[in-house]
N, C-alpha and C positions, 0 to 999 in steps of 0.2 A: 472328822477333820479332813479325810481324803476327799469327801464329797464337797466340802467348803473349798478346799484348795482346787479341785477340778472345776467347780463352778466359778471360782475367781479366775482361773486360767482361761476357761471358756469365755467368760465376759471380757477378759483382756484381749483374747484373740479376735473376738467379735468386734471390739472397738478398734483394733489394729486394721481389720479388714474394712470396717465402716470408714475409717480415715483414709484408707487406700482408695475406696470407691469414690469418696468425695474428691480426693486429689485427682483421680483419673477423670472424673466428670468435669472438674474445673479445667484440666488440660484439654479435654474434648471441646468445651465451650470456647476456650481461648483459640484452639486450632480451627474451630468452625467460623469464628469471627474473622480470623486472619484469612481463611479461605474466601469468605464472602467479599472481603476487602480486595483480594487479589482478583477475584472474578469481575467485580465492578471496575477495577482498573483495567483489566484485560478488555473488557467490553468497551470502555472509554477509548483505549488504545486502538481497537479494531474500528471504531467509528471514525477516529481521526485518520487512520490508514486508508479507510475506504473514501473518505473525503478527499485525501491527498491524491489517491488513485484516480477518482473521478476528475479532479482538476488537471492532473497530468495527462489523462486521456482527452479531455477537451482541448488542451494546449496542443497535443500531438495532432488531433484532427484539424485544428486551425493551421498548424504548420503544413500539414499535407495539402490542404486546400490552397494555401498560399503557394506551395511548391508547384502544384499542378497549374495554378495561374501563370506563374513565372515560366514554366515549360511552354505553355501556350503562347505567351508573349515572345519567347525566344524563337519558337517555330515560326511565328508570323514575321518577326524581323529577318530570320534567315530567308524566308520566302521572298519577302520584299527586297532583300539584298540581292538575291539571285535574279529577280526580275530587273532590278536596276543595272546589274552587271550585264545582262542580256541586252538591255536597251543601249548601254554604253557601247557595247560591241557593235550593235547595228549601226549606231551613229558614227562610230569610228570607220566602219565599212563604207558608209555613205560619203563621209568625208574623203576617204582615200579614193573612192571612185570619182568624186568631183574634182580631185586635184590632178586627175590624169589628163 
């Protein structure tokens, strides 16, 4: 009778452990699937982030080129204005000399 009880207890314990193993395996499978989904989403997010970064870098480069062009235009206008002012000054001096 003790042997039968021990065998039954051993079988019940084995069944409890088998059930626990199946539950843990199912949880591991669920967690693995969730991890794979998160990794896929993170990969997609990283790709979108990289695309946005590339677009922003291209836009920044375009703005730098435009700014440099505007600076060149501004410098040319300043040089032209200085030359015009010098010419006006020369002409005023000539007019003043002629009026004497």
